[in-house]
N, C-alpha and C positions, 0 to 999 in steps of 0.2 A: 170912445175910442174911434177914431176915423179909419182906421185899418187894423188887419190882423198882425202886421208887423209891429205897429206901436203896442197892440196888445201883448205880444211876446216880449217886447222890450220893457214893458212896464214892471216896475219893482214889485207890484202887487202879487206877481207870480212867485216871488222868492221870499226868503227870510221868514218873519213871523207870519206871513199871510199863507205860506205854503200849506198848512193844515186846513185852511178855509178852501183853498182850491181842490185839495184832495176830497173834501167832504162834497164839493159840488161834482166832482167826477164820479164819486160813488153814486150820487143821485141820478146823474146822467146814465150810467150803466144799468141802474135798475128801471129808470124811466126817462128817455130822452126829452120828453115834453116837460119835465119838471124843473128844467133850468131855462134861462133866458136864451133868445134866438142867437145872440152874440156868442154866448159860451157854448151853445150847442154846435154852432159852425166850427168853433175851435175844436171841440171834442170829436166831431165827425171826421176832421182831418187826421186825427191821432189814430183812427181806426184803419186808415190806409197804410200805416207804417208796419213793417214786418213785425210778426210776433215773435216770441222766443223759440218757436219751432221753424222760424223762417218764412212762414206762409203769411201773405197778405190778407187771405180769406178768413184767417182765424180771429174770432171776435174776442176782445179782452173780457175778463171776468171781473166781477165785483171783488175787491180786495178784502174787505172786512170779515165776510164769512169765511173766507180761506184762512186768514190770520187767526180767528177764533178757533177754527178746526185744528190748526197746528198747536195752538195753546193747550187745548183739551187732550190732545194725544201726548203731548210732552208730559203733562201731569201723569198720565197713565202709564209712562215709561215705554210708549209704543216704538220709540226710536231705538231702543237697546238691540243691537244686532243679535241674532241667534247664532252663535258660533257652532259649527258642526264639531262633532266628536273628533274626527280625524284632525281638524285644526288644532285643537288642544293638545293632542298627542305630539304633533310636530313642534309646537311651541314648547312643550316639556322637555322633549329632546335637545331643542336648541338651548335651553337653560342648562341641561346636563353637560353639553358640549363646553359651554362657557365656564361652568364650574370645573371640568376637567382641565381646561386651558389654565385657570387660576392655581389648580393643584400642581401642575408641572412647574409654573413659575415659582412656587413656594416650596414644594417638596421634591422637585426634580434633582436637586443637588444630592438627595439622600442616596439616590441610586446611580449617581454619576461614576464613571470609571476613573477614579482619582489615584488610586494606590498603585504605584508600579510593582509593588511586591505581591499585591493581591492576597494579603494575609487573611482577609476576612471576606466571607460571602456578603455581597451586597444584600441589603434588607428588602423584604417584600413590603411595598406601600400599597395598601388596597386602595387608596384615594387616586393612584395613578393607572388603575385598571378601569377601562370603560365600563366593565360589568358592575362596578361598584355604584354606577349611576343608573343602571338598568338598561345600558346599551348593549346591543348584541352584534354578533357578526353581520347580520343583515344590514345594520345601520353604517357599516364602515363605508359603503359606497354612495350613501346619501349626501347631498349636498347641504352644507350649513354656512350660516353667515360668518365671515371672518373679519369683519369690520374693525374688531378691536385687537387685531394682531397685525404683524408686519411681515409675515411670510410671503405674501403675494400682494400685487396691486389690485388683484380682482376682489369683488365683494364676498366671494364664497369659495369654499373648498369642500372636497369630499373629506369625510371624517378620517378616511385612510390616509390621505395626504397630510392632513392636519396632524394626526397622531405622530406620523413619522417625523414631520417638522418639529414637533415639541420634544420628542425623544432626541433627535439630532442636536437640538439647541441646548437643552437643559440636562441631558443624561449621558453625554459622551465624555470627553476629557476635560470639559469645563463645567464647573458646578457654580452657579451664580446664586448668592444670597443677597436679595435687594428688596423683597417685599415688605420688610420690617420698616422701610423708609416711609415718613409720613407725608413727604412732599409728592404730590402726584406727578408733577412734571419731572422729577428725578426718576421715578419708576418707569414713566413712559420712554424717557430717553433711553434707559438701559434696555428696556424691552425691544425698542427699535433697533438699537445697535446690534443687539444679540440676534434677534429673530430675522432681521433683514439679511443677514449672512448665514442664518441656520447655525450659528456658532462655529463657521468654518472659515479660516482666513483664506485669502486669495493672493498668495505671494508669488512673485516672478521667480524664475529659476535663479536669476541673480541673489535675490534676497534669501532663497532657500540655501544657496551655496555659502553665503555670509554666515547664516546661523550655524552650518556645520563647521565652518571655520572658528567660531566662537566656542563651540563645544570641543573642537579639536585642541584649542589653546588651553582651555579649562583643565581638560584631562592631561594634556601633554606636560603642563607645569607640575601638577601633582605627581605624575609618575616619574618625572626627572628628579624632583626634590626627594621622592621616596628612595630612589636608588643612590642618589649623590650623598645625601645627608640621613643616613640610616638612623632611624630611632629618634631624630630630633623632632620636637613638637612643632607642628605647623597648622594643626586643625584643618585637615584636608577637606576639600569641597566634593571629593569624589562621591558620586551619587546624586549630587546636586549641581551638576555642571550647567544645567538650564539657567541657572541664576546669572551666569555670565552673559547668555544670550538676552536675558531681560534687561540687564544693566546697560548693555550696548544699545538696546532699544530706547531705554530711558534717556540716554544722553542724546541720541540722535533725534528721536521724535520730539523731545522736549525742546531741542535746538531749533527744530522746524517751526516750533509754535511760540517763539519769542522768549524762551527761558535763556538767560545769559549765565546764570550761576546755580550750580547744583551743590548742596551740602549734604553729605552722606554720613549717617552715624550707623555702625554695625559693631558686632562682637567679633569673636575670633574666627569663627568657621567661614572659610572663603575669602578672608580678608587680604591675604597674601596674593591670592588669585586676582582679586580685584585690583590691587595696586599694580601688578604687572600687566594683566591683559586689558584692562579698561582705562586705568589712568597713565600708563606708560612708564612707570618706574622701571629703571634699568635692571634687568636680571642680574647683571654682575654686583650692582649695589646690594641686592637682596642676598645673594650668594656670600658677600662679605659679612653680612650680618649673621648668616648661619655659621661663619667661620669665627665669630667672636669679636670682629673688629666694630668700633663704634666711634660716634663723633666725640672729640675731646672737649668740645664746647659745653657740654652738659655735665653738671656736677654728679649726677646719678644715672641718668638715661633709663630705658625701660626695654622690655622684651619686644622682639621684632613685630609680633602680631598685636601689639597695643599702639603702635606708632601711626600717627597721621601723615598726610601726604596731600599735595595739591599739584594740579597741572592745568594747562589751557589745552583744549582739544578742538580740532576742527571737526564740526559736524554736518549733517545735511542741511542745516540751517544757519551755519555760521560759527564762530567761536563761542565756546562755553567753558567757563572756568569751573572745575570740579575740585571739591575739597573733601577729604575724608578726615573726619574728626578723630583726634586722639581719644583713647578710651582706656579705662582700667578693666579689670576682669569682672567687676560688679555688673552684672548682665542688666541691660536696658537702662542703666543710669545715664548713659549718654543721650538718651531721647531728649529730655528737656534742654540739655546743653546745645544740641544741634538746633532746636527750634529757636532758642534765644540768639544764636549766631545768625540765623536766617533772618530773624526779625530786624536785627541791627543792620544787616546788609540791605534789606529792603528799604529801611528807613533812610540810609545813606544815599541810596539811588532815587529816593522820592517815589518808590514803587508802591503807590497807595492801593493799587488793585491787587497786589501780591502775585503778579504775573511773571516777573523777571527772575525771581530767586526761588528755587524749589527745595523743599526738605524731603529727603529720602531716608526712611529708617528701615533698616534691615534687621529682622528679628529671627531667633530660634523659637521653634513651637513651644517647648517647655518653658522658656523665659517669658515668652508673650503672654502665656495663660498664668504664669506664676508670680511675676514681679508686680508688686503694687505700684511702682513708679510709672508702669504702663498706663493704668487707669488715671493716675494723677495728670500725667501729660496729655492724655486724650481729653481730659476735662478743661484743659487750656484752650483747646483748639478753636472755638467759636467766641472766645471772649475778647473784649476790646483791647486789653493790654497785652495779650499773648498770641492772638491769632496770627497765622502765617499764610493764610490763604489755602489752607488744606495741605495734608502731608501724604506723600505716597508711601505706604507700608508694604514691604516685601517680606514674607516669611518664608525662610529656608526651612521647610517643614520635613525634618528627616525622621520623624514619628518616634523619637527617643530623646530623653534628657538625661545626659550622663548614663546611668545604667537603668533608668526608669522607662519602660514602654507599655507596661500593662495598663490598659484604658481605666482600670479600676483604681489606678494610683496616679495617673498623670494629671488629671483635672476632674472638676465635677460639671464641666460643660461638654456639649457635644463635639464642637470644634475648638481648637486652640484659639481662634480668632473671635469667639462669641463676645468678648469683652468690648469690642468696637461697636457693638449694637447699642451700647449707651449713648453714642453720639450719631446714631443712624448712618454709620458709613457702610457702604456696600462692600461685599467680600466676593472676590473671584478665585475660587479654588481651581487648581489645574494641576494635571497630571505632569510631573516633571519629565516623564519619558516622552512627552508630546512637545518638543521645543517651539514648534510653530505655534501652538496654542498659548504657550508661555508668553511668546512675543506678542500675540494677538490680544491677550488680556491685559498685557503692559500698555500697549497703545490705548485700550478702552479705559484703563484706569487713569492714565495721563490725561486724556481727553475729558474724563468725568471731572477730575480735579480743576481743570481749566474751566469748564462750564459752570460748575456749581460751587467752586471754592471751598471744597470739602475734602476731609480725609477719605482715603479709599485704600483697599487691601487687596494685594496679590498673594495668595497662599500657594506656594509651589510645593506640591506633596512629592517628596522624593525619599532618599534614604541615605544613610551614612555608611559608606563601604568600610571604613576602618572604625577604631574605637573613638571614644571622646577625644583622646589624643593618640598620637602615633605609637605610644608605648603600652597601650590597653590591649587586652584580649577580650573583645566584646562577646564572644561566643561563651565565656564562662557564665553570663547572666542572661543572654539572648540566643540560646542554641537555634531555636527554630528560625527567627528572623535572620540570622547570619547564614543559616543553611540556604535560605532563598536569596540573599545578597550574593553568596558565593556562586549561584547558578545564573545570576543576572549578567548579560553580556556587556552592560554599560550603555549609557544613554547615546553616546557618540556612535557606537557600533550599530545600534537600532536605527539610528536616523540616517546613517551613511547608507545601510542597506536599503532603506526606504527611497532615498533619492536615486540609487543606482536602479532599483526596480522601476522608478518613475521615468527613467531616462534622463534625469536632470544631470547625472554625472555618469562617466564611464566606469568600468569595473575597478580600475586602479586608482582613480583619482583621490579617493578618500585617504588611501594609504600614503600618497604623495604628499598630502596636507600634513599628515602625522610626522613624516620624515623632515619636511621642511621646518616645522616648528621645533623639532628636536635639534636641528642644526643651530636655530637661533640660541637656543638654550646653550648649547656648547660653546657658542661664540660669545654669549653674554650680551647679545644685542637687543635692543628695544623691539618689543613685539607689536606696538601700536604706532602706526604710521602717522596717525593724525595729530600727534603731539606738536604743539606750537611752542617752540623754544624761545623765540624772542618777541612773544605777544606781550603788549603792556595794556593792562586793565586800568582805565582811569579811576575806577571806584574801588581799587585795592587800598588796603590801609598801610600807612607808612609808620612803622614801629621804630624806625631808626633814632629819632630824638629821644627814645626812652631807654635804649639799650645800654648806655654806659653811665646812667644817673646813679647817684649814691643817696643813701637815706640821710646823710649829713648835709646834703645840699640845702642851701637856704632858699626861701621864697618870700617875697614881699606881699604878704596877704593883708595888709591894711588897706582901708579905703577912706578917702577924705570924709570929714564930718558932714559937709555939704551934701556930697553925694548920697551918703547914708540917709540924711534927712529927706532928700528928694525921694528916694527909693521907698523910704519908710512911709512916706505920705502916699505914694502909689499903692502901697500894699494895704493901706487902711482905707482906702477909697472904694465904694461899691457904686454900681450903676444906679442912676435915677430910677426910683420906682421899685428898687430891690430891697425887700424886707427881711433883715437878718434876725435871728433869734435874740432876744434881749441880753442873754449871757454873752453871745458873741459879740454884740454891739458894745458892751462894757470892754470886752477884750480888745476890740479894735481901737476903742478910745485910749485904753492904756498903751497899746503899741504905739499910737501916734505920739504920746507923751514921751515914750522911750526914744522914738526916732528923732524927736526935737530936743533931746537931751534934758527934758524936764523930770524924767524918772529913770533909775537903772534898769538895764536890759535883763530880762529873764532869759531862760534856755530857749523857749519857743520863738522869741523875737530874734535872738542871736542866730538861731538855725535859719529863720526865714530871711534875714539879711544876707546871710552867707549864700543861699541859694538864689536869691534875687540878683545880687552882685555878680554872681557867676553867669547867670543867663544874660545879663545885660552886658557882659564882656564877651559873649559868643560861646561859652560852654553850655551844651544841652545838659539838662538834669532829668533823670528818670529815677522815681522812688516808688517802690511797690511794697506791699505787706497787707496783712489782714485788716488793719485799720489805719492805713497810711494817710488817708485824707483828713480825718479828724485827729488821729493819733489815739493810742489805746488809752491813754490817761488825759485825753481831751486837751491837749496842750497846743496842738499844731494848727488845726483849722485851716488847712491849705485849700479845701474846698468849702465854700460858703453856700448855704441853701436857703433859697427864698421861701419864707414862711408862708407866703400867700400863693405858692404855685398852685397850677391847675392840671398839670401834666406830669406824669411819673418820670418822663425822660426830658424834662425841661426844668429850668429854674435853678441851675448850679452856676456859680461864678468862681473862677480861680485867679486870685490876684496875682499870683506868680506867673501866669500867661499874659499879664498885662503890664509889665514893668517898663518896656520901652518898645518903640515901633520896630527896631530891627533886632530885637533880642533873639536868642537861641530858644529852641523848643523846651518846654517844661512839662512833664507828664508825671502825674501822681494817679495810682491805681489801687483801689481796694481790692487785693487778690482773692482768688478762690481760697478755700480753707486748706491749704497744703503748704508744707514747708519744703520737702524734698524736691518736688517738681518745680516750684516756683524759684527757689534757690538755685537749682541747676539751670533754669532758664536765664536768670540774671547773670550767672557766671558766663554762660555762652555769650550773652549780650555784651558783657564787658571785655570779653577776650577779643570780640570783633570790632568794638568801638572804643578806642582809648580816649577819644576826645569828649566823651559823655560822662558825667558823674553819675554812675549807676549804683543806687542804694536799694539794699533789701533790708527791710525792717521787720524783725519778729515781734509778734503781739506781746509776749513775754520772752525774755531771753532764754528761759528755761526750755522753751519749745523748739530751740534750734537743733537740739539732738535729734529731732525728727528728720534732720537733713544731714546727719553726721557723715554719711558716705560722700556727699558733695564736698564737705569740709576736708575729710580725709584724703580723698582720691584726687581731687580738683584744685580746691583753693589753696591748700598748704603745700601741695607737692607737685603741681602742674608744671612750674617752671623747672624744677630740678629734674623732673622726669622726661618732659617733653620740650623744654624751653619756651613754654607758653606764658607770657606775661599777662597780668590782669589787674585792673585798678578797681576791682569791685569793692564796695563799702558795705559792711554789715552794721547795722545798728541793733543791739541787743540790750534791751532794758534789764537792768541788774541792781539789786539792792535788798538789803535784809531789813524789812519794816514789818515783819510778823505775819506775812501773809502765807506762810506755809511752805512745805517742800517743793511745789511745782510753781511758785510765783515769787521766787527769792533770787534764784542764781542762774546766771547764763553760762556756768561752768568755766570760768576764767581759767582754771587749772588746765583744762583739756586744750585750749587754744595755746597756752604758753608751753605745754608739752610739745606742740607740734612747731614750734619756732626754731628755726635753724637757718643758717645760710642767708640771713637777711631776707626771709621768703615772705614776710608780711609785716604789718605794723599793728600793734595792739595798744590801745589807748583807753583811758578812763577820765574824760574831762570832768571838771567839777563846777564849771560856771559858764555863763552865756558867752562870754568873750572866747572862751577856749573851744567851744564848739563852732563858733564862727570861723576861727583861725584854722582849725583842723580840717574842716570841710574845704575851705578855700585852697589850703595847702595841697589837698589831694589832686586838685586839678592844675593850679598854677605851677607847681614844682613839677618838672618832667620825670616823675619818679612813679612808675605804674606797678605797685604792688598792693595786694588786698589790704584793706583797712578795716580792722575789727574794732568797733567803738562800743564800749560798755556804757550805755546811756542811763541816767538816773531816772527814778520815779518821784520820790518825795522832793527831791531837790529841783524839780520843774517849778515849783511854787515857793521854794524856800528863799526868803529875802536875802539870807547870807550868801546865796549862790549867784546873785546878780552882779552885773558889771557896769561900770559907767560907759558911755557912748565913746568916749576918748580911747578906751582899751581896744576898740575895734578899728580905730583910725591909726593909731600909733604902735600897737603892740604886735605880737605874733604868737604862734603856739608854743607855750611854754612846756618844755619836756619834764622839768622839774619845778615846783613852785616852792620857794623857801618860806621861812618864817614870816608871817604877815603882821604880827603884833610888835609895833616898834617900841614898846615898852620892856620887851624881853632884852636883857643884858646878855649878849653873847658869851662874854667871859664868865658868867655865872651859871651857865647852862651845864648841868651834870648829865642830863639824859636827853637823848634825841629820839623822838618817836617818828617813824617813817610809816607812811600809810599811802593808800590810793583809794579814791572814791569818797562815798558818802560818810564814812566812818571819820573822815577828817573833821567835819563839823561837829560830829559828837565829841570828839576828843577837845576841840576848842572850848566847847561849853563845859566839859568836864574839868579841864584845867582851871577855867575861871571859878568854878564851884569849888575846886580844891585848894585855890589860892596858891597854885604852884607857878612861880616865876623862874624856876630852874629847869624847866622842860621847854624845849623847841619841838616844833612840829614841822616835818617836811612832807610834801605831796609828790609822789611820782605819777605824773599824768601819762607818760608814754612808758609802758611796761616793756614792750620790745619794739625795735631794738633798744636795749638799756642804754640810757644817756649817761655813761660813766663820767665824762667831763663835766656835765652840768650837776650831776649829783655830788661830784667831788668838790665843785665850787661851792656848794651849799654847806656840805658836811664840814668842810675844813674851817668854817667860820667858828666852830665850837670845839676849839682846841683842848678845853679843859673837860669835855664830855667823855666819860669812860663807858657809858652805856647806850648802846644803839639797839632800839627795839622796834621791831616789825609788828604793826597792829593791823589786824584785819578783822572783819565781822563774819567772814566764812569760816567753817571748821578748819581745823589745822591741816587735815589731809587734802584740802581743797583751797580754792583762792590762790594768790600768788606765792604764798610762803615756800613752798619746796622749789620752786623756780628761782625766787629772788634772793634767797639767802646767800648764795655764792656770789651774786653780784654786789650785794651789800658788803660782804666780807672783803671783797677785792678792794673796796675803797676805804676800808677801816685802816687805823693806824695801830702800830704795836701797842698792846695793852688794852685796847677796847674790846669790850665783850658784846656779843650779839645775842639778843633774846627775842622770844615770841610772846605776844599778848593776844589772845583771841579765844574763840571756841575750841573746845577739845575735838578731836577727831571724831567724825561721825559717818555712819553709813548713809545718812540721808542728808541732802543739801541743807535742810532747815527743819526745825521743829514745828509742828502743827499747832501747838498751844500757844496762845498769846501770852499767857503769864509766864510760861517757860522761856519764851523768846526774850521777854522783857528782863527776866532774871538773868539770863545769859548775857544780855547786852550790859547790864549793870556790872556783872563781874568782870567783863573784859575791859571796861573803863576803869574800874577800880584797880585792876591789875596793872594797866598801864600808868595809873597816877600813883601807885603804892609808894610809900617812902622808901621801902626796901623792895627792890624788884625780885620776884621769884620767877624763874623760867628761862635762865640763861642757857644757850646751846653751844656756843663757840667762843673762844678767846683768841684774839690775834696776837 
């Protein structure tokens, strides 16, 4: 090298040559003469560079011995710090402080000041005492890390300050339960919101005045009604007036944060108060209801505290549409109905993040803990088919249910809200006598729901000033509780005195609010100024086209053969590379032949073509049930599964979602294992969305009685009581095939007993074309009444129950199907058998076996409304028939017999006799022994075919 610069620039100094250079440098440090002159000159220059101590005179040391020394010391653990005993003690106390913080977050609610009546002493929780962790008075002024809390922006606090902050946050009039949540982000969010304010809201004087106004209105309405309508039931809110302040905040705070619709479900208590003081119902209209006046438009009507209402309100964030769902006295059953209505409204808006429509459910403490539908509805919250983005639950916790208040009887859980822990919802318990805290946690709950799309609970602990209703004397059973209630001045008075003491209001202002509200009541004027009377919501549902329709209206349900074939080919095509199960592959091939007219259509294909032609025409379809994707009896296969899938959440294909480019949505959901909540949900959905074919399918029809309350209180009577139309369709597998008492009967008799006023349609189709036409009729005809379909089981694969493709193109749903055997001479017929369902095919085979040509068989496909004209047209063909026999495979006290006999009698002519052939009356729907079932089946067929019929009931 010619120069030192070239030496420095040479690549020999770098890369793989670096160890060689290091070795030369080590030799130089040990003996400078051991290296060449050129290297020695270079290394000499390095000695004039400042050392690590900054001194140029410090000579570098050989590195290898130093490295070896460090290695040996490391092996001997020489680098482990020797911590002094005082350091360990401080660290131990820091751990104790952190444990104390966790204890307050978890257990602070146990000692919070929540009960306005203070009926029980708050428990002593040792884990909330610093002494439990060995901390003493001397430690209170020591400084500890506060980095995992949100009380201060500083890194540390004295334990005294921290303890006060913990008690203020978690042990005053708000008790928070959230540490059961498994999501750390959700827990941190709640901790920050609570601890950053130390659980104390900072409301302006204006906000405080508004809260007092809400309390004044809540109390004022109850006291006015109590004196004006003495003894009439109203289910007073007195003692729980803070609920109205909470609901006022719900409407306004939700409106500020993008909510445009709120749907509320609640029972009786406080309902009239909500209607007048939040929703803006005219007091004069309410008074008219107390005086017995009612709408002439309803056939039956309902009591005032069951009725729903809706209004448009101006909020701090803009217009909000507020709906209160109609509900019966069956507590909590309205919950899934509200959720279904909300889901329908969200989907109509395209509200995929569930932020524009808010469900609010208001509960009583006893019902929330006691009614099973609460758990069932909670279980829907995070599922694909039923989620609504989180529900705000508000509990009016008056600490008593009817006459039960003893904690040894009320429930087996500590809190009435403990059921929500199954879905990890946070609960904010709050003392109803602290209305500011009530409003504060209402805000908090709404923000949590918006942030995490999850259910959240506000538990307003209050009291019930009067009895369960205004005619009760509650001190008969709760003397001590009502002694305390009698001494309570009322939430409004307590808060008014507080505001006067704070200087927010002058001495007489609260009384002026009371007088002003009383005058509004006297005048019958609206108390809510924010009601928008002329606001038009573009997302509202127009039921006008359905209001005057009749069940006799006709509908063209046929579809051209070419279109059926095209759609059928789409339904039987799977994506390239998608491997279906061999059994499903055969089914698709068979369906393709059906679509091309090469084979007769079975039930499954008739159903598929009905749904497919509807979505292709713009009608959305929603079908849910416990096995709806496949079908309980593996007949549907609406969802195909790739047999070579490698991900649990991938590899499904739904042909009905791929019928055409601009088709309406199709959704099929395998529901949770619930009847009551799921059917209630679908009812709510259908009442909010008349342009969707909403279907609920039972796994077996026998299980529908698990949802009997929904059927009795909503589906069958909702229109008569509340004017609520609904096009919900129920599919209930029904048929006697020897499967026992829980797998045979959908209880036809119960549905027929509920039929009146053309309130619903009850049908039992018996072939593929009939199910095609009845499903299409449900949407194409502008007639929205519940449709109950008793669907078959064995007929799903019975070749006798198939139909030609032409029946789908040219036919319509036949209310009554006449004799199909053309060889039967009508003039020679002596006996007419009338039946419905599967037994028809049994009778046809039995007639052939018996060689009877003097018997005609008629099928009633629509049981209600009974088609007298259609039945008469068929019956009158057999003028020489003197015997009319109803045949059913259900026991005599079940099935259609007791309902239908008077309809048959009405169409008979003089001299004809009406008889019954079927099983004898039975306490059980069906026998459990196959041999006995077969014997009964033979007997009823022999009875129907007997040369001399025995069992006539009526002669006309």
